[in-house]
C-alpha positions as CSV (number, residue, x, y, z in Angstrom):
1,X,111.8,119.8,95.9
2,X,108.4,118.1,95.8
3,X,105.5,118.6,98.2
4,X,105.1,116.1,101.0
5,X,103.1,113.1,99.9
6,X,100.4,113.7,102.6
7,X,99.8,117.2,101.1
8,X,99.5,115.8,97.6
9,X,97.1,113.1,98.8
10,X,95.0,115.8,100.5
11,X,94.9,117.8,97.3
12,X,93.7,114.7,95.3
13,X,90.9,114.2,97.9
14,X,89.9,117.8,97.7
15,X,89.8,117.7,93.9
16,X,87.7,114.6,93.9
17,X,85.3,116.2,96.5
18,X,85.0,119.3,94.3
19,X,84.3,117.3,91.1
20,X,81.7,115.2,92.9
21,X,80.0,118.3,94.2
22,X,80.1,119.9,90.7
23,X,78.5,116.8,89.1
24,X,75.8,116.8,91.7
25,X,75.1,120.5,91.2
26,X,74.7,120.2,87.5
27,X,72.4,117.2,87.9
28,X,70.2,118.9,90.5
29,X,70.8,122.7,90.3
30,X,70.4,122.6,94.1
31,X,71.5,125.9,95.7
32,X,72.9,124.0,98.8
33,X,75.0,121.9,96.5
34,X,76.2,125.0,94.7
35,X,77.3,126.5,98.0
36,X,79.2,123.2,98.7
37,X,80.8,123.5,95.3
38,X,82.1,127.0,96.0
39,X,83.5,126.0,99.3
40,X,85.3,123.0,97.8
41,X,86.6,125.1,94.9
42,X,87.9,127.7,97.3
43,X,89.7,125.0,99.3
44,X,91.3,123.6,96.1
45,X,92.4,127.1,95.1
46,X,94.0,127.6,98.5
47,X,95.9,124.4,98.3
48,X,97.0,125.0,94.8
49,X,98.5,128.3,96.0
50,X,100.3,126.5,98.8
51,X,101.6,123.8,96.4
52,X,102.6,126.1,93.6
53,X,106.1,126.9,95.0
54,X,106.9,123.2,95.0
55,X,106.1,122.9,91.2
56,X,107.1,126.2,89.6
57,X,107.1,124.9,86.1
58,X,103.6,123.5,86.4
59,X,102.0,126.4,88.2
60,X,103.8,129.7,87.6
61,X,103.4,131.6,90.9
62,X,103.1,135.2,89.5
63,X,100.2,134.2,87.2
64,X,98.2,132.5,89.9
65,X,95.0,134.1,91.1
66,X,95.2,134.6,94.8
67,X,92.3,133.2,96.8
68,X,89.8,135.8,98.2
69,X,90.4,136.8,101.7
70,X,87.5,136.0,104.1
């Protein structure tokens, strides 16, 4: 079973946002951009954890790093 298309679309948007933030940070080394990078990375990690059960051969669940609890 695959994840709903809207969840996959959200994942792609989050990854693009994360990568844009990372590029911006490495161009500027701005601490505010670094904070945005970390937030975006955390959101991507959380969504990967939610999507992993739908794609067990792509993302083995036992080997995944669990997102930090806030």
